[in-house]
Backbone as JSON, one array per atom type, in Angstrom:
{
  "sequence": "MTYADFFSEIKNKFMGADVSDIKEHLAYQFNIEDEEAGGIFYVEVKDGQLFVEPYEYYDRDAMFTASPDTLKRIAEGKMDPIWAFTMQKLKVEGNIDKALRLKEIIDLKQKQTKKK",
  "N": [[-6.7, 31.46, -8.16], [-9.8, 31.7, -6.67], [-13.33, 32.07, -7.51], [-14.88, 33.41, -5.43], [-12.7, 34.76, -4.18], [-11.85, 36.53, -6.2], [-14.15, 37.95, -6.56], [-14.47, 39.31, -4.14], [-12.06, 40.79, -4.25], [-12.59, 42.42, -6.44], [-15.08, 43.71, -5.87], [-14.17, 45.31, -3.83], [-12.74, 47.12, -5.35], [-14.66, 48.57, -6.77], [-16.53, 49.51, -4.78], [-17.17, 52.41, -2.73], [-17.09, 54.18, -4.55], [-18.24, 57.55, -5.18], [-21.21, 57.85, -6.01], [-23.47, 59.44, -5.88], [-24.17, 61.67, -7.38], [-25.11, 60.52, -9.77], [-27.97, 60.23, -11.25], [-29.49, 58.67, -12.71], [-30.77, 55.22, -13.17], [-28.49, 52.6, -13.33], [-27.61, 49.4, -14.37], [-25.54, 46.73, -14.39], [-24.37, 43.64, -15.64], [-21.61, 41.33, -15.16], [-19.76, 38.95, -16.72], [-17.49, 36.74, -15.98], [-14.88, 35.18, -17.63], [-13.29, 32.38, -16.97], [-11.59, 29.44, -15.78], [-11.12, 28.97, -13.15], [-11.67, 31.26, -11.67], [-14.0, 32.07, -12.63], [-17.35, 33.44, -13.15], [-20.27, 35.24, -12.18], [-21.51, 38.58, -11.7], [-23.02, 41.61, -10.46], [-23.11, 45.12, -10.92], [-24.78, 47.82, -9.63], [-26.37, 51.23, -9.86], [-28.29, 52.96, -7.94], [-30.75, 55.18, -6.93], [-28.66, 56.9, -6.21], [-26.87, 55.35, -4.88], [-24.39, 52.68, -4.65], [-24.14, 49.36, -5.6], [-22.77, 46.15, -5.39], [-22.91, 42.86, -6.19], [-22.9, 39.3, -6.01], [-24.39, 38.05, -8.08], [-26.58, 37.06, -10.74], [-28.03, 39.42, -12.89], [-30.98, 40.06, -14.09], [-32.57, 42.17, -15.25], [-30.88, 43.91, -16.52], [-28.99, 46.81, -17.91], [-26.76, 46.53, -19.45], [-24.49, 43.97, -20.5], [-21.31, 42.79, -19.61], [-18.51, 40.88, -20.77], [-15.58, 39.44, -19.89], [-11.96, 38.41, -19.39], [-10.73, 37.62, -16.03], [-8.31, 39.15, -15.43], [-8.54, 41.37, -17.4], [-10.92, 42.61, -16.43], [-10.18, 43.22, -13.86], [-8.07, 45.1, -14.36], [-9.36, 47.2, -15.73], [-11.29, 47.93, -13.61], [-9.4, 48.86, -11.78], [-8.78, 51.23, -13.08], [-6.59, 51.06, -14.91], [-6.92, 50.21, -17.47], [-8.68, 51.33, -20.15], [-12.11, 50.98, -20.62], [-13.35, 51.34, -23.02], [-11.28, 51.23, -24.89], [-10.63, 48.46, -24.24], [-12.8, 47.36, -25.29], [-12.7, 47.78, -28.03], [-10.32, 46.48, -28.49], [-11.12, 44.07, -28.38], [-11.05, 42.63, -25.9], [-12.95, 42.98, -24.19], [-16.32, 42.23, -24.18], [-19.48, 43.48, -24.95], [-22.88, 43.73, -24.46], [-26.23, 44.87, -24.98], [-27.53, 48.07, -23.77], [-25.59, 50.48, -25.32], [-25.27, 53.26, -24.66], [-25.77, 53.4, -22.04], [-23.85, 51.48, -21.1], [-21.52, 52.79, -21.64], [-21.35, 54.45, -19.49], [-20.17, 53.12, -17.56], [-17.55, 53.71, -17.39], [-17.6, 56.22, -16.27], [-18.29, 55.6, -13.57], [-15.91, 54.12, -12.74], [-14.11, 56.19, -13.03], [-15.05, 57.91, -11.06], [-14.39, 56.63, -8.74], [-11.64, 56.34, -9.01], [-10.93, 59.12, -8.69], [-11.7, 59.55, -6.11], [-10.14, 57.71, -4.65], [-7.57, 58.81, -5.12], [-7.95, 61.23, -3.74], [-7.59, 60.48, -0.95]],
  "CA": [[-7.72, 32.44, -7.5], [-11.22, 31.29, -6.79], [-14.32, 33.18, -7.77], [-15.02, 34.15, -4.35], [-11.52, 35.69, -4.01], [-11.81, 37.47, -7.36], [-15.33, 38.78, -6.58], [-14.13, 40.18, -3.0], [-11.14, 41.85, -4.56], [-13.2, 43.34, -7.54], [-15.9, 44.34, -5.25], [-13.42, 46.44, -3.21], [-12.26, 48.13, -6.31], [-15.88, 49.36, -7.03], [-17.12, 50.14, -3.71], [-16.64, 53.51, -2.31], [-17.15, 55.34, -5.47], [-19.41, 58.29, -4.78], [-22.08, 57.83, -7.26], [-24.63, 60.26, -5.44], [-24.66, 62.63, -8.47], [-25.6, 59.81, -10.77], [-29.42, 60.12, -10.91], [-29.94, 57.38, -13.58], [-30.51, 53.91, -12.76], [-27.7, 51.88, -14.15], [-27.42, 47.95, -13.96], [-24.64, 46.01, -15.36], [-23.89, 42.23, -15.31], [-20.34, 41.13, -15.5], [-19.51, 37.52, -16.86], [-15.99, 36.43, -15.84], [-14.4, 33.94, -18.29], [-12.03, 31.78, -16.48], [-11.91, 28.13, -15.25], [-11.1, 28.98, -11.6], [-12.27, 32.56, -11.17], [-15.2, 32.51, -13.71], [-18.59, 33.54, -12.51], [-21.18, 36.32, -12.67], [-21.85, 39.43, -10.63], [-23.49, 42.79, -10.97], [-22.87, 46.42, -10.33], [-26.07, 48.68, -10.0], [-26.36, 52.41, -9.3], [-29.76, 53.13, -7.63], [-30.96, 56.24, -5.9], [-27.44, 57.52, -5.77], [-25.91, 54.3, -4.21], [-23.58, 51.78, -5.49], [-24.3, 47.96, -5.1], [-21.99, 45.09, -6.28], [-23.35, 41.67, -5.6], [-22.42, 38.01, -6.59], [-25.55, 37.43, -8.63], [-27.05, 37.42, -12.13], [-29.02, 40.73, -12.95], [-31.89, 39.86, -15.31], [-32.98, 43.46, -15.81], [-29.67, 44.77, -16.68], [-28.85, 47.6, -18.97], [-25.57, 45.97, -20.33], [-23.64, 42.77, -19.99], [-19.86, 42.72, -19.93], [-17.82, 39.67, -20.55], [-14.1, 39.53, -19.93], [-11.14, 37.72, -18.32], [-10.53, 38.42, -14.79], [-7.29, 40.07, -15.58], [-9.03, 42.47, -18.01], [-11.86, 43.33, -15.53], [-9.31, 43.91, -12.83], [-7.4, 46.14, -14.93], [-10.59, 48.1, -16.0], [-11.8, 48.47, -12.26], [-8.31, 49.64, -11.26], [-8.29, 52.41, -13.89], [-5.5, 50.77, -15.66], [-7.33, 49.76, -18.78], [-9.95, 52.02, -20.46], [-13.12, 49.9, -21.06], [-13.62, 51.69, -24.41], [-10.07, 50.55, -25.59], [-10.62, 47.07, -24.07], [-13.86, 46.77, -26.28], [-11.99, 48.05, -29.34], [-9.24, 45.64, -28.7], [-11.76, 42.66, -28.32], [-10.73, 42.16, -24.72], [-14.18, 43.25, -23.48], [-17.38, 42.2, -24.98], [-20.48, 44.44, -24.51], [-24.2, 43.5, -25.05], [-27.28, 45.58, -24.28], [-27.6, 49.52, -24.14], [-24.39, 51.02, -25.44], [-25.17, 54.42, -23.97], [-25.63, 53.1, -20.61], [-22.55, 50.76, -20.86], [-20.38, 53.73, -21.57], [-21.38, 55.12, -18.25], [-19.16, 52.38, -16.57], [-16.21, 54.45, -17.29], [-17.84, 57.33, -15.29], [-18.33, 55.03, -12.12], [-14.5, 53.73, -12.41], [-13.36, 57.47, -12.83], [-15.36, 58.51, -9.78], [-13.62, 55.68, -7.82], [-10.23, 56.81, -9.04], [-10.74, 60.39, -8.13], [-12.03, 59.33, -4.63], [-8.79, 57.09, -4.23], [-6.42, 59.9, -5.17], [-7.95, 62.33, -2.6], [-7.19, 59.8, 0.12]],
  "C": [[-9.1, 31.78, -7.76], [-12.28, 32.4, -7.24], [-14.5, 34.01, -6.57], [-13.86, 35.13, -3.98], [-11.58, 36.79, -5.05], [-12.85, 38.42, -7.08], [-15.04, 39.68, -5.3], [-13.29, 41.21, -3.47], [-11.88, 42.93, -5.52], [-14.28, 44.2, -6.85], [-15.35, 45.67, -4.53], [-13.04, 47.52, -4.11], [-13.42, 49.06, -6.76], [-16.4, 50.21, -5.9], [-16.49, 51.3, -3.16], [-16.7, 54.67, -3.33], [-18.38, 56.2, -5.1], [-20.11, 58.6, -6.01], [-23.46, 58.68, -6.93], [-24.98, 61.25, -6.47], [-25.2, 61.93, -9.66], [-27.1, 59.58, -10.42], [-30.18, 59.0, -11.64], [-29.82, 56.16, -12.98], [-29.61, 53.14, -13.78], [-27.61, 50.39, -13.49], [-26.61, 47.39, -14.94], [-24.32, 44.53, -14.9], [-22.47, 41.97, -15.88], [-20.13, 39.48, -15.55], [-17.96, 37.36, -16.89], [-15.59, 35.1, -16.57], [-13.23, 33.36, -17.76], [-12.42, 30.43, -15.75], [-12.06, 28.24, -13.7], [-12.05, 30.28, -11.12], [-13.48, 33.04, -11.83], [-16.45, 32.64, -12.75], [-19.36, 34.77, -13.02], [-21.27, 37.28, -11.46], [-22.32, 40.68, -11.19], [-23.14, 44.07, -10.16], [-24.14, 47.23, -10.77], [-25.71, 50.19, -9.2], [-27.82, 52.55, -9.32], [-29.82, 54.09, -6.71], [-29.62, 56.72, -5.3], [-26.47, 56.69, -4.84], [-25.5, 53.26, -5.15], [-23.82, 50.44, -4.86], [-23.39, 47.15, -5.97], [-22.36, 43.9, -5.46], [-23.0, 40.46, -6.59], [-23.69, 37.37, -7.28], [-25.77, 37.79, -10.12], [-28.11, 38.57, -11.94], [-29.83, 40.65, -14.19], [-32.36, 41.16, -16.0], [-31.97, 44.46, -15.98], [-29.79, 45.69, -17.88], [-27.83, 47.08, -19.99], [-24.96, 44.91, -19.63], [-22.29, 42.93, -20.5], [-19.21, 41.46, -19.86], [-16.38, 39.85, -20.88], [-13.35, 38.58, -19.11], [-10.97, 38.29, -16.98], [-9.46, 39.47, -14.82], [-7.87, 41.44, -16.34], [-10.0, 43.28, -17.19], [-11.12, 44.02, -14.4], [-8.56, 45.22, -13.22], [-8.3, 47.4, -15.19], [-10.94, 48.84, -14.55], [-10.69, 49.19, -11.68], [-8.07, 51.07, -11.99], [-7.13, 52.26, -14.7], [-5.69, 50.5, -17.07], [-8.68, 50.65, -19.05], [-10.84, 51.07, -21.12], [-13.3, 50.25, -22.62], [-12.48, 51.02, -25.27], [-10.15, 49.09, -25.45], [-11.78, 46.58, -25.04], [-13.38, 46.73, -27.59], [-10.98, 46.92, -29.59], [-9.88, 44.23, -28.56], [-11.46, 42.0, -27.0], [-12.04, 42.3, -23.76], [-15.44, 43.01, -24.47], [-18.57, 42.93, -24.19], [-21.83, 43.94, -25.15], [-25.19, 44.54, -24.35], [-27.2, 47.19, -24.73], [-26.23, 50.13, -24.04], [-24.12, 52.32, -24.58], [-24.99, 54.28, -22.48], [-24.22, 52.34, -20.19], [-21.45, 51.67, -20.84], [-20.23, 54.47, -20.25], [-20.37, 54.33, -17.12], [-17.93, 53.1, -16.4], [-16.37, 55.61, -16.25], [-17.73, 56.81, -13.98], [-16.72, 54.87, -11.85], [-13.87, 55.17, -12.23], [-13.73, 58.16, -11.46], [-14.59, 57.78, -8.81], [-12.25, 56.15, -7.87], [-10.02, 58.19, -8.51], [-10.9, 60.45, -6.67], [-10.53, 58.81, -4.09], [-7.7, 58.09, -4.12], [-6.64, 60.99, -4.0], [-7.55, 61.74, -1.24], [-5.7, 59.88, 0.47]]
}
């Protein structure tokens, strides 16, 4: 799997989450560690909208580093990001309080997916 394929798949897993109730600005950079699918992208919540783009985000609140499989499972709601961090499958740098809000975004997406 190439980075472009992985990014497209992961973007679809995040997009559609109704983040309109999140009033705080959140910006996360994700570093994917893999020879083929490795790369960087960011997830941002701004003004109640969700953005997922294949770029580095220099003014980020937190940075996550993981394998493609770990990140995919987290985005699908199949792996708790706090558990992944505890088991050293997910590295986190930056504002821990804001990093913990990633779970909120994932949970919002999961709730929305279940409604469909």
